[in-house]
PQR file of N, CA, C, O and H, with PARSE charges and radii, in Angstrom:
ATOM      1  N   MET A   1       0.867  -1.162  -0.029 -0.4000 1.5000
ATOM      2  CA  MET A   1       0.093   0.064   0.057 -0.0000 2.0000
ATOM      3  C   MET A   1       0.756   1.161  -0.154  0.5500 1.7000
ATOM      4  O   MET A   1       0.347   2.079  -0.865 -0.5500 1.4000
ATOM      5  N   ARG A   2       2.012   1.139   0.556 -0.4000 1.5000
ATOM      6  CA  ARG A   2       2.996   2.467   0.477 -0.0000 2.0000
ATOM      7  C   ARG A   2       3.552   2.672  -0.690  0.5500 1.7000
ATOM      8  O   ARG A   2       3.755   3.806  -1.125 -0.5500 1.4000
ATOM      9  H   ARG A   2       2.344   0.394   1.134  0.4000 1.0000
ATOM     10  N   GLN A   3       3.911   1.393  -1.436 -0.4000 1.5000
ATOM     11  CA  GLN A   3       4.205   1.854  -2.815 -0.0000 2.0000
ATOM     12  C   GLN A   3       3.271   2.561  -3.683  0.5500 1.7000
ATOM     13  O   GLN A   3       3.681   3.417  -4.467 -0.5500 1.4000
ATOM     14  H   GLN A   3       3.746   0.472  -1.083  0.4000 1.0000
ATOM     15  N   VAL A   4       2.034   2.252  -3.587 -0.4000 1.5000
ATOM     16  CA  VAL A   4       0.706   2.858  -4.169 -0.0000 2.0000
ATOM     17  C   VAL A   4       0.906   4.532  -3.992  0.5500 1.7000
ATOM     18  O   VAL A   4       0.995   5.376  -4.885 -0.5500 1.4000
ATOM     19  H   VAL A   4       1.700   1.557  -2.949  0.4000 1.0000
ATOM     20  N   GLY A   5       0.939   4.684  -2.760 -0.4000 1.5000
ATOM     21  CA  GLY A   5       0.823   6.075  -2.357 -0.0000 2.0000
ATOM     22  C   GLY A   5       2.165   6.700  -2.882  0.5500 1.7000
ATOM     23  O   GLY A   5       2.182   7.765  -3.499 -0.5500 1.4000
ATOM     24  H   GLY A   5       0.867   3.999  -2.034  0.4000 1.0000
ATOM     25  N   ILE A   6       3.005   6.149  -2.667 -0.4000 1.5000
ATOM     26  CA  ILE A   6       4.481   6.845  -3.228 -0.0000 2.0000
ATOM     27  C   ILE A   6       4.485   6.911  -4.820  0.5500 1.7000
ATOM     28  O   ILE A   6       5.030   7.865  -5.375 -0.5500 1.4000
ATOM     29  H   ILE A   6       2.990   5.284  -2.165  0.4000 1.0000
ATOM     30  N   GLY A   7       3.887   5.913  -5.540 -0.4000 1.5000
ATOM     31  CA  GLY A   7       3.676   6.096  -6.896 -0.0000 2.0000
ATOM     32  C   GLY A   7       2.648   7.304  -7.414  0.5500 1.7000
ATOM     33  O   GLY A   7       2.764   7.869  -8.502 -0.5500 1.4000
ATOM     34  H   GLY A   7       3.444   5.139  -5.089  0.4000 1.0000
ATOM     35  N   ALA A   8       1.753   7.553  -6.548 -0.4000 1.5000
ATOM     36  CA  ALA A   8       0.577   8.499  -6.840 -0.0000 2.0000
ATOM     37  C   ALA A   8       1.288   9.762  -6.551  0.5500 1.7000
ATOM     38  O   ALA A   8       1.106  10.661  -7.373 -0.5500 1.4000
ATOM     39  H   ALA A   8       1.659   7.095  -5.665  0.4000 1.0000
ATOM     40  N   LEU A   9       2.068  10.011  -5.542 -0.4000 1.5000
ATOM     41  CA  LEU A   9       2.665  11.473  -5.349 -0.0000 2.0000
ATOM     42  C   LEU A   9       3.741  11.669  -6.462  0.5500 1.7000
ATOM     43  O   LEU A   9       3.957  12.809  -6.872 -0.5500 1.4000
ATOM     44  H   LEU A   9       2.216   9.281  -4.875  0.4000 1.0000
ATOM     45  N   GLY A  10       4.425  10.600  -6.968 -0.4000 1.5000
ATOM     46  CA  GLY A  10       5.377  10.565  -8.040 -0.0000 2.0000
ATOM     47  C   GLY A  10       4.449  11.016  -9.431  0.5500 1.7000
ATOM     48  O   GLY A  10       4.897  11.791 -10.276 -0.5500 1.4000
ATOM     49  H   GLY A  10       4.249   9.673  -6.635  0.4000 1.0000
ATOM     50  N   LEU A  11       3.362  10.521  -9.496 -0.4000 1.5000
ATOM     51  CA  LEU A  11       2.666  10.604 -10.777 -0.0000 2.0000
ATOM     52  C   LEU A  11       2.030  12.120 -10.846  0.5500 1.7000
ATOM     53  O   LEU A  11       1.770  12.712 -11.894 -0.5500 1.4000
ATOM     54  H   LEU A  11       2.998   9.891  -8.809  0.4000 1.0000
ATOM     55  N   VAL A  12       1.801  12.706  -9.309 -0.4000 1.5000
ATOM     56  CA  VAL A  12       1.507  14.079  -9.554 -0.0000 2.0000
ATOM     57  C   VAL A  12       2.506  14.957  -9.778  0.5500 1.7000
ATOM     58  O   VAL A  12       2.316  15.912 -10.533 -0.5500 1.4000
ATOM     59  H   VAL A  12       2.012  12.226  -8.458  0.4000 1.0000
ATOM     60  N   GLY A  13       3.674  14.761  -9.170 -0.4000 1.5000
ATOM     61  CA  GLY A  13       4.883  15.327  -9.533 -0.0000 2.0000
ATOM     62  C   GLY A  13       5.345  15.416 -10.809  0.5500 1.7000
ATOM     63  O   GLY A  13       5.927  16.417 -11.225 -0.5500 1.4000
ATOM     64  H   GLY A  13       3.828  13.986  -8.557  0.4000 1.0000
ATOM     65  N   GLY A  14       5.070  14.175 -11.644 -0.4000 1.5000
ATOM     66  CA  GLY A  14       5.630  14.160 -12.960 -0.0000 2.0000
ATOM     67  C   GLY A  14       4.384  14.904 -13.908  0.5500 1.7000
ATOM     68  O   GLY A  14       4.605  15.373 -15.024 -0.5500 1.4000
ATOM     69  H   GLY A  14       4.597  13.362 -11.306  0.4000 1.0000
ATOM     70  N   VAL A  15       3.222  14.913 -13.327 -0.4000 1.5000
ATOM     71  CA  VAL A  15       2.239  15.745 -14.204 -0.0000 2.0000
ATOM     72  C   VAL A  15       2.537  17.271 -14.270  0.5500 1.7000
ATOM     73  O   VAL A  15       2.595  18.009 -15.253 -0.5500 1.4000
ATOM     74  H   VAL A  15       3.042  14.532 -12.420  0.4000 1.0000
ATOM     75  N   LEU A  16       2.715  17.544 -12.897 -0.4000 1.5000
ATOM     76  CA  LEU A  16       3.172  19.225 -12.734 -0.0000 2.0000
ATOM     77  C   LEU A  16       4.107  19.546 -13.428  0.5500 1.7000
ATOM     78  O   LEU A  16       4.109  20.549 -14.141 -0.5500 1.4000
ATOM     79  H   LEU A  16       2.667  16.944 -12.099  0.4000 1.0000
ATOM     80  N   LEU A  17       5.239  18.564 -13.295 -0.4000 1.5000
ATOM     81  CA  LEU A  17       6.494  19.035 -14.206 -0.0000 2.0000
ATOM     82  C   LEU A  17       6.217  19.124 -15.728  0.5500 1.7000
ATOM     83  O   LEU A  17       6.858  19.845 -16.493 -0.5500 1.4000
ATOM     84  H   LEU A  17       5.237  17.749 -12.716  0.4000 1.0000
ATOM     85  N   ALA A  18       5.145  18.274 -16.102 -0.4000 1.5000
ATOM     86  CA  ALA A  18       4.790  18.342 -17.527 -0.0000 2.0000
ATOM     87  C   ALA A  18       4.041  19.526 -17.838  0.5500 1.7000
ATOM     88  O   ALA A  18       4.156  20.094 -18.924 -0.5500 1.4000
ATOM     89  H   ALA A  18       4.624  17.688 -15.481  0.4000 1.0000
ATOM     90  N   LEU A  19       3.279  19.917 -16.927 -0.4000 1.5000
ATOM     91  CA  LEU A  19       2.415  21.161 -17.309 -0.0000 2.0000
ATOM     92  C   LEU A  19       3.521  22.428 -17.540  0.5500 1.7000
ATOM     93  O   LEU A  19       3.426  23.316 -18.387 -0.5500 1.4000
ATOM     94  H   LEU A  19       3.185  19.455 -16.044  0.4000 1.0000
ATOM     95  N   ILE A  20       4.557  22.256 -16.574 -0.4000 1.5000
ATOM     96  CA  ILE A  20       5.473  23.504 -16.770 -0.0000 2.0000
ATOM     97  C   ILE A  20       6.174  23.369 -18.137  0.5500 1.7000
ATOM     98  O   ILE A  20       6.122  24.310 -18.930 -0.5500 1.4000
ATOM     99  H   ILE A  20       4.634  21.535 -15.886  0.4000 1.0000
ATOM    100  N   VAL A  21       6.840  22.209 -18.444 -0.4000 1.5000
ATOM    101  CA  VAL A  21       7.562  22.104 -19.511 -0.0000 2.0000
ATOM    102  C   VAL A  21       6.557  22.246 -20.680  0.5500 1.7000
ATOM    103  O   VAL A  21       7.069  22.612 -21.738 -0.5500 1.4000
ATOM    104  H   VAL A  21       6.882  21.445 -17.800  0.4000 1.0000
ATOM    105  N   GLN A  22       5.169  22.016 -20.689 -0.4000 1.5000
ATOM    106  CA  GLN A  22       4.544  22.167 -21.872 -0.0000 2.0000
ATOM    107  C   GLN A  22       4.127  23.812 -22.137  0.5500 1.7000
ATOM    108  O   GLN A  22       4.009  24.320 -23.252 -0.5500 1.4000
ATOM    109  H   GLN A  22       4.752  21.718 -19.830  0.4000 1.0000
ATOM    110  N   ASP A  23       3.973  24.375 -21.077 -0.4000 1.5000
ATOM    111  CA  ASP A  23       3.952  25.982 -20.980 -0.0000 2.0000
ATOM    112  C   ASP A  23       5.175  26.585 -21.556  0.5500 1.7000
ATOM    113  O   ASP A  23       5.031  27.615 -22.215 -0.5500 1.4000
ATOM    114  H   ASP A  23       4.069  23.962 -20.172  0.4000 1.0000
ATOM    115  N   LEU A  24       6.417  26.062 -21.393 -0.4000 1.5000
ATOM    116  CA  LEU A  24       7.514  26.733 -21.738 -0.0000 2.0000
ATOM    117  C   LEU A  24       7.805  26.319 -23.229  0.5500 1.7000
ATOM    118  O   LEU A  24       8.358  27.128 -23.974 -0.5500 1.4000
ATOM    119  H   LEU A  24       6.534  25.226 -20.858  0.4000 1.0000
ATOM    120  N   LEU A  25       7.488  25.234 -23.614 -0.4000 1.5000
ATOM    121  CA  LEU A  25       7.722  24.799 -25.020 -0.0000 2.0000
ATOM    122  C   LEU A  25       6.609  25.498 -26.086  0.5500 1.7000
ATOM    123  O   LEU A  25       6.769  26.004 -27.197 -0.5500 1.4000
ATOM    124  H   LEU A  25       7.039  24.577 -23.009  0.4000 1.0000
ATOM    125  N   ALA A  26       5.585  25.325 -25.368 -0.4000 1.5000
ATOM    126  CA  ALA A  26       4.522  26.158 -26.468 -0.0000 2.0000
ATOM    127  C   ALA A  26       4.803  27.601 -26.796  0.5500 1.7000
ATOM    128  O   ALA A  26       4.762  28.075 -27.931 -0.5500 1.4000
ATOM    129  H   ALA A  26       5.455  24.914 -24.466  0.4000 1.0000
ATOM    130  N   VAL A  27       5.144  28.364 -25.498 -0.4000 1.5000
ATOM    131  CA  VAL A  27       5.440  29.713 -25.712 -0.0000 2.0000
ATOM    132  C   VAL A  27       6.798  29.773 -26.793  0.5500 1.7000
ATOM    133  O   VAL A  27       6.874  30.594 -27.707 -0.5500 1.4000
ATOM    134  H   VAL A  27       5.177  27.979 -24.576  0.4000 1.0000
ATOM    135  N   ALA A  28       7.655  28.921 -26.546 -0.4000 1.5000
ATOM    136  CA  ALA A  28       8.909  29.073 -27.405 -0.0000 2.0000
ATOM    137  C   ALA A  28       8.753  28.864 -28.832  0.5500 1.7000
ATOM    138  O   ALA A  28       9.369  29.480 -29.702 -0.5500 1.4000
ATOM    139  H   ALA A  28       7.593  28.255 -25.804  0.4000 1.0000
ATOM    140  N   PHE A  29       7.819  27.882 -29.028 -0.4000 1.5000
ATOM    141  CA  PHE A  29       7.751  27.462 -30.491 -0.0000 2.0000
ATOM    142  C   PHE A  29       6.328  28.022 -31.124  0.5500 1.7000
ATOM    143  O   PHE A  29       5.860  27.561 -32.166 -0.5500 1.4000
ATOM    144  H   PHE A  29       7.319  27.382 -28.321  0.4000 1.0000
ATOM    145  N   LEU A  30       5.813  28.890 -30.493 -0.4000 1.5000
ATOM    146  CA  LEU A  30       4.389  29.470 -31.097 -0.0000 2.0000
ATOM    147  C   LEU A  30       5.070  30.177 -32.159  0.5500 1.7000
ATOM    148  O   LEU A  30       6.100  30.848 -32.099 -0.5500 1.4000
ATOM    149  H   LEU A  30       6.193  29.264 -29.647  0.4000 1.0000
ATOM    150  N   GLN A  31       4.231  29.883 -33.257 -0.4000 1.5000
ATOM    151  CA  GLN A  31       4.376  30.681 -34.682 -0.0000 2.0000
ATOM    152  C   GLN A  31       3.245  31.213 -35.280  0.5500 1.7000
ATOM    153  O   GLN A  31       2.363  30.398 -35.553 -0.5500 1.4000
ATOM    154  H   GLN A  31       3.394  29.339 -33.305  0.4000 1.0000
ATOM    155  N   ASP A  32       3.066  32.292 -35.531 -0.4000 1.5000
ATOM    156  CA  ASP A  32       1.833  32.821 -36.054 -0.0000 2.0000
ATOM    157  C   ASP A  32       0.477  32.416 -35.318  0.5500 1.7000
ATOM    158  O   ASP A  32      -0.520  32.212 -36.010 -0.5500 1.4000
ATOM    159  H   ASP A  32       3.782  32.953 -35.309  0.4000 1.0000
ATOM    160  N   GLY A  33       0.420  32.300 -33.984 -0.4000 1.5000
ATOM    161  CA  GLY A  33      -0.561  31.826 -33.303 -0.0000 2.0000
ATOM    162  C   GLY A  33      -0.918  30.356 -33.465  0.5500 1.7000
ATOM    163  O   GLY A  33      -1.980  29.863 -33.083 -0.5500 1.4000
ATOM    164  H   GLY A  33       1.230  32.466 -33.422  0.4000 1.0000
ATOM    165  N   THR A  34       0.001  29.749 -34.024 -0.4000 1.5000
ATOM    166  CA  THR A  34      -0.210  27.940 -34.018 -0.0000 2.0000
ATOM    167  C   THR A  34       1.069  27.610 -33.752  0.5500 1.7000
ATOM    168  O   THR A  34       2.106  28.264 -33.863 -0.5500 1.4000
ATOM    169  H   THR A  34       0.863  30.149 -34.334  0.4000 1.0000
ATOM    170  N   ILE A  35       0.784  26.103 -33.250 -0.4000 1.5000
ATOM    171  CA  ILE A  35       1.696  25.387 -32.993 -0.0000 2.0000
ATOM    172  C   ILE A  35       2.011  24.351 -34.056  0.5500 1.7000
ATOM    173  O   ILE A  35       1.021  23.847 -34.587 -0.5500 1.4000
ATOM    174  H   ILE A  35      -0.059  25.572 -33.160  0.4000 1.0000
ATOM    175  N   PRO A  36       3.451  23.852 -34.553 -0.5600 1.5000
ATOM    176  CA  PRO A  36       3.554  22.939 -35.289  0.2800 2.0000
ATOM    177  C   PRO A  36       2.933  21.756 -35.042  0.5500 1.7000
ATOM    178  O   PRO A  36       2.786  21.430 -33.864 -0.5500 1.4000
ATOM    179  N   ILE A  37       2.460  20.904 -36.079 -0.4000 1.5000
ATOM    180  CA  ILE A  37       1.990  19.472 -35.750 -0.0000 2.0000
ATOM    181  C   ILE A  37       2.828  18.698 -34.955  0.5500 1.7000
ATOM    182  O   ILE A  37       2.426  18.217 -33.896 -0.5500 1.4000
ATOM    183  H   ILE A  37       2.580  21.169 -37.036  0.4000 1.0000
ATOM    184  N   ALA A  38       4.007  18.530 -35.392 -0.4000 1.5000
ATOM    185  CA  ALA A  38       4.791  17.679 -34.531 -0.0000 2.0000
ATOM    186  C   ALA A  38       5.109  18.164 -33.147  0.5500 1.7000
ATOM    187  O   ALA A  38       5.295  17.251 -32.342 -0.5500 1.4000
ATOM    188  H   ALA A  38       4.333  18.922 -36.252  0.4000 1.0000
ATOM    189  N   LEU A  39       5.185  19.035 -32.813 -0.4000 1.5000
ATOM    190  CA  LEU A  39       5.295  19.788 -31.477 -0.0000 2.0000
ATOM    191  C   LEU A  39       3.983  19.560 -30.808  0.5500 1.7000
ATOM    192  O   LEU A  39       3.927  19.390 -29.590 -0.5500 1.4000
ATOM    193  H   LEU A  39       5.034  19.777 -33.466  0.4000 1.0000
ATOM    194  N   GLY A  40       2.943  19.551 -31.555 -0.4000 1.5000
ATOM    195  CA  GLY A  40       1.489  19.520 -30.699 -0.0000 2.0000
ATOM    196  C   GLY A  40       1.330  17.845 -30.346  0.5500 1.7000
ATOM    197  O   GLY A  40       0.553  17.489 -29.460 -0.5500 1.4000
ATOM    198  H   GLY A  40       2.988  19.689 -32.544  0.4000 1.0000
ATOM    199  N   ILE A  41       2.092  16.917 -31.078 -0.4000 1.5000
ATOM    200  CA  ILE A  41       1.812  15.668 -30.765 -0.0000 2.0000
ATOM    201  C   ILE A  41       2.772  15.421 -29.547  0.5500 1.7000
ATOM    202  O   ILE A  41       2.460  14.641 -28.648 -0.5500 1.4000
ATOM    203  H   ILE A  41       2.723  17.206 -31.798  0.4000 1.0000
ATOM    204  N   LEU A  42       3.918  16.101 -29.556 -0.4000 1.5000
ATOM    205  CA  LEU A  42       5.000  16.027 -28.413 -0.0000 2.0000
ATOM    206  C   LEU A  42       4.324  16.557 -27.178  0.5500 1.7000
ATOM    207  O   LEU A  42       4.417  15.908 -26.136 -0.5500 1.4000
ATOM    208  H   LEU A  42       4.171  16.735 -30.287  0.4000 1.0000
ATOM    209  N   LEU A  43       3.589  17.790 -27.215 -0.4000 1.5000
ATOM    210  CA  LEU A  43       2.946  18.230 -26.095 -0.0000 2.0000
ATOM    211  C   LEU A  43       1.864  17.318 -25.692  0.5500 1.7000
ATOM    212  O   LEU A  43       1.699  17.219 -24.476 -0.5500 1.4000
ATOM    213  H   LEU A  43       3.514  18.318 -28.061  0.4000 1.0000
ATOM    214  N   GLY A  44       1.152  16.684 -26.401 -0.4000 1.5000
ATOM    215  CA  GLY A  44       0.215  15.799 -25.919 -0.0000 2.0000
ATOM    216  C   GLY A  44       0.591  14.631 -25.167  0.5500 1.7000
ATOM    217  O   GLY A  44       0.047  14.197 -24.151 -0.5500 1.4000
ATOM    218  H   GLY A  44       1.286  16.765 -27.389  0.4000 1.0000
ATOM    219  N   LEU A  45       1.655  14.140 -25.830 -0.4000 1.5000
ATOM    220  CA  LEU A  45       2.150  12.961 -25.185 -0.0000 2.0000
ATOM    221  C   LEU A  45       3.211  13.063 -24.059  0.5500 1.7000
ATOM    222  O   LEU A  45       3.809  12.091 -23.599 -0.5500 1.4000
ATOM    223  H   LEU A  45       2.097  14.492 -26.655  0.4000 1.0000
ATOM    224  N   LEU A  46       3.386  14.408 -23.648 -0.4000 1.5000
ATOM    225  CA  LEU A  46       4.475  14.808 -22.374 -0.0000 2.0000
ATOM    226  C   LEU A  46       3.774  14.474 -21.202  0.5500 1.7000
ATOM    227  O   LEU A  46       4.341  13.701 -20.429 -0.5500 1.4000
ATOM    228  H   LEU A  46       2.901  15.198 -24.022  0.4000 1.0000
ATOM    229  N   MET A  47       2.483  14.965 -20.865 -0.4000 1.5000
ATOM    230  CA  MET A  47       1.905  14.727 -19.636 -0.0000 2.0000
ATOM    231  C   MET A  47       1.816  13.290 -19.154  0.5500 1.7000
ATOM    232  O   MET A  47       2.162  13.014 -18.005 -0.5500 1.4000
ATOM    233  H   MET A  47       2.023  15.593 -21.493  0.4000 1.0000
ATOM    234  N   PRO A  48       1.354  12.344 -20.011 -0.5600 1.5000
ATOM    235  CA  PRO A  48       1.308  10.783 -19.702  0.2800 2.0000
ATOM    236  C   PRO A  48       2.688  10.393 -19.511  0.5500 1.7000
ATOM    237  O   PRO A  48       2.990   9.722 -18.524 -0.5500 1.4000
ATOM    238  N   VAL A  49       3.589  10.764 -20.397 -0.4000 1.5000
ATOM    239  CA  VAL A  49       4.745  10.229 -20.304 -0.0000 2.0000
ATOM    240  C   VAL A  49       5.689  10.654 -18.779  0.5500 1.7000
ATOM    241  O   VAL A  49       6.247   9.834 -18.049 -0.5500 1.4000
ATOM    242  H   VAL A  49       3.344  11.309 -21.199  0.4000 1.0000
ATOM    243  N   LEU A  50       5.664  11.747 -18.644 -0.4000 1.5000
ATOM    244  CA  LEU A  50       6.259  12.358 -17.398 -0.0000 2.0000
ATOM    245  C   LEU A  50       5.646  11.886 -16.458  0.5500 1.7000
ATOM    246  O   LEU A  50       6.412  11.540 -15.560 -0.5500 1.4000
ATOM    247  H   LEU A  50       5.211  12.413 -19.237  0.4000 1.0000
ATOM    248  N   GLY A  51       4.361  11.669 -16.200 -0.4000 1.5000
ATOM    249  CA  GLY A  51       3.659  11.198 -15.120 -0.0000 2.0000
ATOM    250  C   GLY A  51       3.957   9.845 -14.813  0.5500 1.7000
ATOM    251  O   GLY A  51       3.926   9.415 -13.661 -0.5500 1.4000
ATOM    252  H   GLY A  51       3.738  11.949 -16.930  0.4000 1.0000
ATOM    253  N   MET A  52       4.299   9.035 -15.989 -0.4000 1.5000
ATOM    254  CA  MET A  52       4.635   7.564 -15.565 -0.0000 2.0000
ATOM    255  C   MET A  52       5.957   7.508 -15.031  0.5500 1.7000
ATOM    256  O   MET A  52       6.289   6.797 -14.083 -0.5500 1.4000
ATOM    257  H   MET A  52       4.324   9.385 -16.926  0.4000 1.0000
ATOM    258  N   VAL A  53       6.809   8.391 -15.761 -0.4000 1.5000
ATOM    259  CA  VAL A  53       8.357   8.275 -15.251 -0.0000 2.0000
ATOM    260  C   VAL A  53       8.525   8.919 -13.775  0.5500 1.7000
ATOM    261  O   VAL A  53       9.346   8.497 -12.961 -0.5500 1.4000
ATOM    262  H   VAL A  53       6.540   8.969 -16.532  0.4000 1.0000
ATOM    263  N   GLY A  54       7.733   9.881 -13.561 -0.4000 1.5000
ATOM    264  CA  GLY A  54       7.624  10.341 -12.064 -0.0000 2.0000
ATOM    265  C   GLY A  54       7.076   9.441 -11.098  0.5500 1.7000
ATOM    266  O   GLY A  54       7.455   9.469  -9.928 -0.5500 1.4000
ATOM    267  H   GLY A  54       7.066  10.224 -14.222  0.4000 1.0000
ATOM    268  N   ALA A  55       6.228   8.663 -11.503 -0.4000 1.5000
ATOM    269  CA  ALA A  55       5.717   7.502 -10.645 -0.0000 2.0000
ATOM    270  C   ALA A  55       6.775   6.245 -10.611  0.5500 1.7000
ATOM    271  O   ALA A  55       6.924   5.602  -9.572 -0.5500 1.4000
ATOM    272  H   ALA A  55       5.920   8.640 -12.454  0.4000 1.0000
ATOM    273  N   GLY A  56       7.426   5.966 -11.687 -0.4000 1.5000
ATOM    274  CA  GLY A  56       8.286   5.019 -11.560 -0.0000 2.0000
ATOM    275  C   GLY A  56       9.611   5.320 -10.811  0.5500 1.7000
ATOM    276  O   GLY A  56      10.213   4.461 -10.166 -0.5500 1.4000
ATOM    277  H   GLY A  56       7.305   6.489 -12.531  0.4000 1.0000
ATOM    278  N   ALA A  57      10.016   6.601 -10.946 -0.4000 1.5000
ATOM    279  CA  ALA A  57      11.047   7.166 -10.204 -0.0000 2.0000
ATOM    280  C   ALA A  57      10.854   7.279  -8.875  0.5500 1.7000
ATOM    281  O   ALA A  57      11.774   6.982  -8.112 -0.5500 1.4000
ATOM    282  H   ALA A  57       9.527   7.298 -11.470  0.4000 1.0000
ATOM    283  N   ALA A  58       9.696   7.703  -8.421 -0.4000 1.5000
ATOM    284  CA  ALA A  58       9.333   7.720  -7.041 -0.0000 2.0000
ATOM    285  C   ALA A  58       9.397   6.299  -6.217  0.5500 1.7000
ATOM    286  O   ALA A  58       9.949   6.134  -5.130 -0.5500 1.4000
ATOM    287  H   ALA A  58       8.950   7.944  -9.041  0.4000 1.0000
ATOM    288  N   VAL A  59       8.795   5.444  -6.891 -0.4000 1.5000
ATOM    289  CA  VAL A  59       8.878   4.146  -6.392 -0.0000 2.0000
ATOM    290  C   VAL A  59      10.368   3.559  -6.108  0.5500 1.7000
ATOM    291  O   VAL A  59      10.776   3.178  -5.011 -0.5500 1.4000
ATOM    292  H   VAL A  59       8.346   5.578  -7.774  0.4000 1.0000
ATOM    293  N   LEU A  60      11.104   3.567  -7.349 -0.4000 1.5000
ATOM    294  CA  LEU A  60      12.362   3.142  -7.014 -0.0000 2.0000
ATOM    295  C   LEU A  60      13.235   3.681  -6.159  0.5500 1.7000
ATOM    296  O   LEU A  60      14.068   2.988  -5.576 -0.5500 1.4000
ATOM    297  H   LEU A  60      10.772   3.877  -8.240  0.4000 1.0000
ATOM    298  N   ILE A  61      13.102   5.324  -5.957 -0.4000 1.5000
ATOM    299  CA  ILE A  61      13.834   6.045  -4.998 -0.0000 2.0000
ATOM    300  C   ILE A  61      13.447   5.574  -3.689  0.5500 1.7000
ATOM    301  O   ILE A  61      14.317   5.463  -2.824 -0.5500 1.4000
ATOM    302  H   ILE A  61      12.425   5.887  -6.431  0.4000 1.0000
ATOM    303  N   ASP A  62      11.988   5.221  -3.388 -0.4000 1.5000
ATOM    304  CA  ASP A  62      11.510   4.811  -2.050 -0.0000 2.0000
ATOM    305  C   ASP A  62      12.016   3.457  -1.881  0.5500 1.7000
ATOM    306  O   ASP A  62      12.330   3.094  -0.748 -0.5500 1.4000
ATOM    307  H   ASP A  62      11.281   5.310  -4.090  0.4000 1.0000
ATOM    308  N   ASN A  63      12.124   2.725  -2.798 -0.4000 1.5000
ATOM    309  CA  ASN A  63      12.704   1.212  -2.527 -0.0000 2.0000
ATOM    310  C   ASN A  63      14.205   1.244  -2.141  0.5500 1.7000
ATOM    311  O   ASN A  63      14.638   0.538  -1.230 -0.5500 1.4000
ATOM    312  H   ASN A  63      11.868   3.020  -3.719  0.4000 1.0000
ATOM    313  N   ARG A  64      15.029   2.133  -2.902 -0.4000 1.5000
ATOM    314  CA  ARG A  64      16.553   2.318  -2.591 -0.0000 2.0000
ATOM    315  C   ARG A  64      16.607   2.822  -1.005  0.5500 1.7000
ATOM    316  O   ARG A  64      17.430   2.332  -0.232 -0.5500 1.4000
ATOM    317  H   ARG A  64      14.677   2.706  -3.642  0.4000 1.0000
ATOM    318  N   TYR A  65      15.839   3.649  -0.666 -0.4000 1.5000
ATOM    319  CA  TYR A  65      15.973   4.298   0.430 -0.0000 2.0000
ATOM    320  C   TYR A  65      15.470   3.496   1.585  0.5500 1.7000
ATOM    321  O   TYR A  65      16.080   3.626   2.646 -0.5500 1.4000
ATOM    322  H   TYR A  65      15.171   4.047  -1.294  0.4000 1.0000
ATOM    323  N   THR A  66      14.253   2.533   1.527 -0.4000 1.5000
ATOM    324  CA  THR A  66      13.908   1.546   2.380 -0.0000 2.0000
ATOM    325  C   THR A  66      14.855   0.489   2.835  0.5500 1.7000
ATOM    326  O   THR A  66      14.991   0.140   4.008 -0.5500 1.4000
ATOM    327  H   THR A  66      13.757   2.428   0.665  0.4000 1.0000
ATOM    328  N   LYS A  67      15.622  -0.086   1.613 -0.4000 1.5000
ATOM    329  CA  LYS A  67      16.665  -0.948   1.792 -0.0000 2.0000
ATOM    330  C   LYS A  67      17.923  -0.482   2.392  0.5500 1.7000
ATOM    331  O   LYS A  67      18.555  -1.154   3.208 -0.5500 1.4000
ATOM    332  H   LYS A  67      15.512   0.197   0.660  0.4000 1.0000
ATOM    333  N   ARG A  68      18.222   0.504   2.037 -0.4000 1.5000
ATOM    334  CA  ARG A  68      19.407   1.417   2.821 -0.0000 2.0000
ATOM    335  C   ARG A  68      19.207   1.468   4.295  0.5500 1.7000
ATOM    336  O   ARG A  68      20.035   1.137   5.143 -0.5500 1.4000
ATOM    337  H   ARG A  68      17.709   1.049   1.375  0.4000 1.0000
ATOM    338  N   ARG A  69      17.739   2.028   4.537 -0.4000 1.5000
ATOM    339  CA  ARG A  69      17.463   2.095   5.960 -0.0000 2.0000
ATOM    340  C   ARG A  69      17.540   0.989   6.598  0.5500 1.7000
ATOM    341  O   ARG A  69      18.235   0.977   7.614 -0.5500 1.4000
ATOM    342  H   ARG A  69      17.067   2.297   3.847  0.4000 1.0000
ATOM    343  N   SER A  70      16.850  -0.230   6.175 -0.4000 1.5000
ATOM    344  CA  SER A  70      16.839  -1.465   6.737 -0.0000 2.0000
ATOM    345  C   SER A  70      18.316  -2.235   6.947  0.5500 1.7000
ATOM    346  O   SER A  70      18.451  -3.231   7.658 -0.5500 1.4000
ATOM    347  H   SER A  70      16.286  -0.219   5.349  0.4000 1.0000
ATOM    348  N   LYS A  71      19.300  -1.646   6.264 -0.4000 1.5000
ATOM    349  CA  LYS A  71      20.541  -2.229   6.431 -0.0000 2.0000
ATOM    350  C   LYS A  71      21.405  -1.520   7.416  0.5500 1.7000
ATOM    351  O   LYS A  71      22.314  -2.075   8.032 -0.5500 1.4000
ATOM    352  H   LYS A  71      19.191  -0.836   5.687  0.4000 1.0000
ATOM    353  N   ASP A  72      21.062  -0.205   7.539 -0.4000 1.5000
ATOM    354  CA  ASP A  72      21.522   0.468   8.716 -0.0000 2.0000
ATOM    355  C   ASP A  72      20.917   0.114  10.071  0.5500 1.7000
ATOM    356  O   ASP A  72      21.629   0.204  11.071 -0.5500 1.4000
ATOM    357  H   ASP A  72      20.324   0.247   7.038  0.4000 1.0000
ATOM    358  N   THR A  73      19.848  -0.220  10.151 -0.4000 1.5000
ATOM    359  CA  THR A  73      19.180  -0.710  11.432 -0.0000 2.0000
ATOM    360  C   THR A  73      19.062  -2.064  11.545  0.5500 1.7000
ATOM    361  O   THR A  73      17.895  -2.356  11.289 -0.5500 1.4000
ATOM    362  H   THR A  73      19.269  -0.292   9.338  0.4000 1.0000
ATOM    363  N   PRO A  74      19.762  -3.110  11.828 -0.5600 1.5000
ATOM    364  CA  PRO A  74      19.690  -4.285  12.005  0.2800 2.0000
ATOM    365  C   PRO A  74      18.770  -4.784  13.393  0.5500 1.7000
ATOM    366  O   PRO A  74      18.689  -4.202  14.474 -0.5500 1.4000
ATOM    367  N   GLY A  75      18.189  -5.922  13.011 -0.4000 1.5000
ATOM    368  CA  GLY A  75      17.033  -6.200  14.218 -0.0000 2.0000
ATOM    369  C   GLY A  75      15.966  -5.535  14.255  0.5500 1.7000
ATOM    370  O   GLY A  75      15.174  -5.996  15.077 -0.5500 1.4000
ATOM    371  H   GLY A  75      18.255  -6.394  12.132  0.4000 1.0000
ATOM    372  N   VAL A  76      15.571  -4.554  13.658 -0.4000 1.5000
ATOM    373  CA  VAL A  76      14.514  -3.735  13.655 -0.0000 2.0000
ATOM    374  C   VAL A  76      13.397  -4.206  12.664  0.5500 1.7000
ATOM    375  O   VAL A  76      12.360  -3.553  12.548 -0.5500 1.4000
ATOM    376  H   VAL A  76      16.214  -4.179  12.991  0.4000 1.0000
TER
END
């Protein structure tokens, strides 16, 4: 259950990061009031991809921290 919570927090963090990156890219590549098609596809895929990466990274970091903490405190 702990991993589900950590994964959810990582998902939220990844989505928030994607929102910031999308805003920066959209402003940087805006041409004549439109965004090129290839960049539009990239912007559409950015949020789910960074959300999944954030969830995976959060779970991996938590697993590494938990293993390291259990090695430091034997018998607990």
